[in-house]
C-alpha positions as CSV (number, residue, x, y, z in Angstrom):
1,X,31.3,39.0,3.5
2,X,31.7,36.3,6.2
3,X,28.1,36.8,7.3
4,X,27.0,36.2,3.7
5,X,29.1,33.0,3.4
6,X,27.5,31.7,6.6
7,X,24.0,32.4,5.4
8,X,24.7,30.7,2.0
9,X,26.2,27.7,3.8
10,X,23.2,27.3,6.1
11,X,20.9,27.6,3.1
12,X,22.8,24.9,1.3
13,X,22.7,22.6,4.3
14,X,19.0,22.8,4.6
15,X,18.6,22.4,0.9
16,X,20.6,19.2,0.9
17,X,18.6,18.0,3.9
18,X,15.4,18.5,1.9
19,X,16.9,16.6,-1.0
20,X,18.1,13.6,1.1
21,X,15.1,13.4,3.5
22,X,13.4,10.0,3.4
23,X,9.7,10.2,2.3
24,X,7.0,7.6,2.1
25,X,3.4,7.5,1.1
26,X,1.2,5.0,3.0
27,X,-1.4,3.1,0.9
28,X,-3.9,0.6,2.3
29,X,-5.6,-2.1,0.2
30,X,-8.8,-4.0,0.9
31,X,-10.7,-1.3,2.6
32,X,-13.1,-1.4,4.4
33,X,-12.6,-4.4,6.7
34,X,-16.2,-4.9,7.7
35,X,-15.6,-8.2,9.4
36,X,-13.1,-6.7,11.8
37,X,-15.3,-3.6,12.2
38,X,-18.3,-5.7,13.3
39,X,-16.2,-7.8,15.5
40,X,-14.8,-4.8,17.4
41,X,-18.2,-3.2,18.0
42,X,-18.4,-1.0,14.9
43,X,-15.0,0.6,15.6
44,X,-12.2,1.0,13.0
45,X,-9.0,1.4,15.1
46,X,-6.7,1.7,12.0
47,X,-8.6,4.7,10.7
48,X,-8.7,6.2,14.2
49,X,-4.9,5.9,14.4
50,X,-4.4,7.5,11.0
51,X,-6.8,10.3,12.0
52,X,-5.1,10.9,15.4
53,X,-1.6,11.1,13.8
54,X,-2.9,13.2,10.9
55,X,-1.1,10.9,8.5
56,X,-1.9,11.2,4.8
57,X,-2.9,7.8,3.3
58,X,-4.5,6.5,0.1
59,X,-7.1,3.7,0.5
60,X,-8.1,1.2,-2.2
61,X,-11.6,0.0,-1.8
62,X,-13.2,-3.4,-2.5
63,X,-17.0,-2.6,-2.4
64,X,-17.9,-6.3,-2.1
65,X,-16.7,-6.1,1.5
66,X,-19.7,-4.0,2.3
67,X,-21.8,-7.2,1.8
68,X,-19.5,-9.6,3.9
69,X,-22.1,-9.6,6.7
70,X,-25.7,-8.5,7.3
71,X,-24.8,-5.1,8.6
72,X,-24.9,-3.2,5.3
73,X,-26.0,0.2,6.8
74,X,-23.2,0.1,9.4
75,X,-20.7,-1.1,6.7
76,X,-21.6,1.9,4.4
77,X,-21.2,4.1,7.5
78,X,-17.7,2.7,7.9
79,X,-16.8,3.4,4.3
80,X,-18.3,6.9,4.5
81,X,-16.1,7.6,7.6
82,X,-13.0,6.6,5.5
83,X,-14.2,8.8,2.7
84,X,-14.9,11.8,4.9
85,X,-11.5,11.7,6.6
86,X,-9.5,14.7,5.4
87,X,-6.3,12.6,5.5
88,X,-7.6,10.1,3.0
89,X,-7.1,9.9,-0.8
90,X,-9.5,7.4,-2.5
91,X,-8.8,4.6,-4.9
92,X,-10.7,1.7,-6.6
93,X,-9.4,-1.8,-6.0
94,X,-12.0,-3.6,-8.0
95,X,-15.4,-4.8,-6.7
96,X,-14.5,-8.5,-6.2
97,X,-10.7,-8.1,-6.1
98,X,-10.5,-10.4,-9.1
99,X,-7.2,-11.3,-10.7
100,X,-6.9,-10.0,-14.3
101,X,-4.8,-12.8,-15.7
102,X,-7.3,-15.4,-14.4
103,X,-10.6,-13.7,-15.0
104,X,-9.9,-12.1,-18.4
105,X,-10.3,-8.6,-19.7
106,X,-14.1,-8.4,-20.0
107,X,-14.6,-9.6,-16.4
108,X,-11.9,-7.2,-15.2
109,X,-13.5,-4.2,-16.9
110,X,-16.9,-5.0,-15.3
111,X,-15.3,-5.4,-11.9
112,X,-13.6,-2.0,-12.2
113,X,-16.8,-0.3,-13.1
114,X,-18.8,-2.0,-10.4
115,X,-16.1,-1.2,-7.9
116,X,-16.9,2.5,-7.9
117,X,-20.7,2.5,-7.8
118,X,-21.1,3.1,-4.0
119,X,-17.9,5.0,-3.4
120,X,-18.4,7.6,-6.1
121,X,-21.5,9.4,-4.6
122,X,-19.9,9.3,-1.1
123,X,-16.8,10.9,-2.5
124,X,-18.8,13.5,-4.5
125,X,-20.6,14.5,-1.3
126,X,-17.2,15.3,0.2
127,X,-15.9,17.1,-2.9
128,X,-13.4,14.3,-3.5
129,X,-12.6,12.1,-6.5
130,X,-11.8,8.4,-6.7
131,X,-8.6,9.2,-8.6
132,X,-6.5,6.0,-8.4
133,X,-6.8,2.4,-9.2
134,X,-4.7,-0.4,-7.9
135,X,-4.8,-3.8,-9.6
136,X,-5.9,-6.6,-7.4
137,X,-2.9,-8.8,-6.5
138,X,-1.0,-6.2,-8.5
139,X,-1.6,-8.4,-11.5
140,X,-1.4,-6.2,-14.6
141,X,-1.7,-9.1,-17.0
142,X,0.4,-12.1,-17.9
143,X,1.4,-10.9,-21.3
144,X,2.1,-7.6,-23.0
145,X,-1.2,-7.5,-24.9
146,X,-3.4,-8.0,-21.9
147,X,-1.2,-5.6,-19.9
148,X,-1.6,-2.9,-22.5
149,X,-5.3,-3.4,-22.9
150,X,-5.9,-3.3,-19.1
151,X,-3.7,-0.2,-18.7
152,X,-5.5,1.6,-21.5
153,X,-8.9,0.7,-20.0
154,X,-7.9,2.1,-16.6
155,X,-6.8,5.4,-18.2
156,X,-10.1,5.5,-20.1
157,X,-11.9,5.4,-16.8
158,X,-9.9,8.4,-15.6
159,X,-8.0,6.6,-13.0
160,X,-4.2,6.7,-12.4
161,X,-2.6,3.4,-11.7
162,X,-1.2,3.2,-8.2
163,X,2.2,1.6,-8.0
164,X,4.2,0.6,-4.8
165,X,7.8,0.1,-4.0
166,X,7.7,-1.5,-0.5
167,X,5.4,-4.2,0.9
168,X,6.0,-6.9,3.6
169,X,3.4,-9.6,2.8
170,X,1.2,-8.6,5.7
171,X,-1.6,-10.5,4.0
172,X,0.4,-13.7,4.8
173,X,1.7,-12.7,8.3
174,X,-1.8,-11.7,9.4
175,X,-3.0,-15.3,9.0
176,X,-0.4,-16.4,11.6
177,X,-1.0,-13.5,13.8
178,X,-4.8,-13.9,13.8
179,X,-4.4,-17.6,14.6
180,X,-2.5,-16.8,17.8
181,X,-5.0,-14.0,18.7
182,X,-8.0,-16.2,18.1
183,X,-6.5,-19.0,20.2
184,X,-5.6,-16.6,23.1
185,X,-1.9,-17.2,22.6
186,X,-1.0,-13.6,23.4
187,X,2.8,-14.1,23.8
188,X,3.0,-15.7,20.3
189,X,0.8,-13.0,18.8
190,X,3.1,-10.3,20.3
191,X,6.2,-12.1,19.1
192,X,4.8,-12.2,15.5
193,X,3.7,-8.6,15.7
194,X,7.1,-7.3,16.7
195,X,8.8,-9.6,14.2
196,X,6.6,-8.3,11.5
197,X,7.5,-4.7,12.3
198,X,11.2,-5.6,12.2
199,X,10.8,-7.5,8.9
200,X,8.9,-4.5,7.4
201,X,11.8,-2.2,8.3
202,X,14.2,-4.6,6.6
203,X,12.1,-4.4,3.4
204,X,12.3,-0.6,3.6
205,X,16.1,-0.7,4.0
206,X,16.5,-3.1,1.0
207,X,14.2,-1.2,-1.4
208,X,15.7,2.1,-0.3
209,X,19.1,0.8,-1.2
210,X,18.0,-0.1,-4.7
211,X,16.1,3.1,-5.4
212,X,19.0,5.2,-4.0
213,X,21.4,3.4,-6.3
214,X,19.1,3.8,-9.3
215,X,18.1,7.4,-8.8
216,X,21.4,8.6,-7.2
217,X,19.4,10.1,-4.3
218,X,16.7,9.4,-1.8
219,X,13.5,8.4,-3.7
220,X,10.0,8.8,-2.5
221,X,8.7,5.3,-1.4
222,X,5.2,4.0,-1.6
223,X,4.3,1.4,1.0
224,X,1.5,-1.1,0.4
225,X,-0.3,-2.5,3.5
226,X,-3.8,-4.0,4.1
227,X,-6.7,-3.2,6.3
228,X,-6.4,-6.0,8.8
229,X,-6.0,-6.8,12.5
230,X,-2.2,-7.0,12.4
231,X,-1.9,-3.4,11.1
232,X,-4.7,-2.3,13.5
233,X,-2.5,-3.5,16.4
234,X,1.0,-2.6,15.1
235,X,0.6,0.4,12.7
236,X,1.5,3.0,15.3
237,X,4.6,1.0,16.3
238,X,5.6,0.8,12.6
239,X,5.1,4.6,12.1
240,X,7.3,5.4,15.1
241,X,10.0,3.1,13.8
242,X,9.9,4.7,10.4
243,X,10.1,8.1,11.9
244,X,13.2,7.0,13.9
245,X,14.7,5.9,10.5
246,X,14.2,9.5,9.2
247,X,11.0,9.0,7.2
248,X,8.4,11.7,6.8
249,X,5.0,10.9,5.5
250,X,3.6,12.4,2.3
251,X,0.6,11.9,0.1
252,X,0.5,9.5,-2.8
253,X,0.0,12.5,-5.1
254,X,3.3,13.9,-3.8
255,X,5.2,10.6,-4.0
256,X,4.2,10.1,-7.7
257,X,5.8,13.4,-8.6
258,X,9.2,11.7,-8.1
259,X,10.6,11.1,-11.6
260,X,11.3,7.5,-10.7
261,X,7.6,6.7,-11.2
262,X,7.8,7.8,-14.8
263,X,10.1,4.8,-15.7
264,X,9.0,2.1,-18.1
265,X,7.3,-1.0,-16.8
266,X,9.1,-4.1,-18.3
267,X,7.4,-6.7,-16.2
268,X,4.6,-8.7,-18.1
269,X,4.1,-11.7,-15.9
270,X,1.4,-12.8,-13.4
271,X,2.7,-12.5,-9.9
272,X,2.5,-8.9,-8.5
273,X,5.8,-7.5,-7.6
274,X,7.2,-4.1,-6.5
275,X,7.6,-1.5,-9.2
276,X,11.3,-1.3,-8.2
277,X,11.6,-4.7,-10.0
278,X,9.2,-3.8,-12.8
279,X,11.6,-1.0,-13.9
280,X,14.4,-3.5,-14.4
281,X,14.5,-4.7,-18.1
282,X,16.9,-7.7,-17.6
283,X,15.0,-10.7,-16.2
284,X,18.0,-12.3,-14.6
285,X,19.0,-9.1,-12.8
286,X,15.4,-8.6,-11.7
287,X,15.2,-12.2,-10.3
288,X,18.5,-11.9,-8.6
289,X,17.5,-8.8,-6.7
290,X,14.2,-10.4,-5.7
291,X,15.9,-13.5,-4.4
292,X,18.6,-11.4,-2.5
293,X,16.0,-9.3,-0.7
294,X,14.2,-10.0,2.6
295,X,11.4,-12.6,2.7
296,X,8.7,-13.9,4.9
297,X,9.5,-17.6,4.6
298,X,9.9,-18.0,8.4
299,X,6.3,-16.8,8.9
300,X,5.1,-19.0,6.1
301,X,6.8,-22.1,7.6
302,X,5.4,-21.4,11.0
303,X,1.9,-21.0,9.5
304,X,2.2,-24.3,7.7
305,X,3.0,-26.1,11.0
306,X,-0.3,-24.9,12.4
307,X,-2.4,-26.3,9.6
């Protein structure tokens, strides 16, 4: 009898551990970074790191980046390497990364269709699908009508919309980081890189607190980052820090099985924000949570001083 109680207790402990374990899906926008690839001698360190750690990631492709320089064949080779990677799930991010609210629905539709022309046959060759779409700037339309029309169009193209919960404005911080790198100011670059990792962890803590309160449990997070030099240099450090905080890394497919992502989107405005805030109906409550959370104002202020 005692042996049976012990077995049941151990089973319960491990079951609870599974329930409360922190999980995150890594998603990468603006792939492939052909400028950085060319600059570093046709090497993509970010993909190499992902491959070496066997991390599952989802990438969101802007095909216009294949034409950012004169090395089209090498750039397509870079994209093909991303597609071939067994750790990588594929997503469309629009050909030109155009903002829906600014460019309008017709232009947006054309951009979505054009955004999969090169990727689709590469994916087919690897028996993969381009199954997700992430809105450029996470702009789903500045009013409910445009929002609904865009969402319906994406579904008609057999894509699933890719949300996110955590981001850390790396698109902004990389401008400051790259400035110091380009000007051979290595100490300042290192300072910004380490501060960025710490700031990203604070975003995780804050969003985790909100989702745990809303769901009554640990929710699966989705982290949005970009294919840039900052992440090429500090991604491994961030992954190590997240593991120390108890996170395991899952696919986007797995993260979206969390019932949290079935919640209604109440946000019908232009600036892209985390889905954590989109699920909040009350505008004042939403804004209060956004303002209370971490921010990258210090990075922005330092960048402004350099201009």
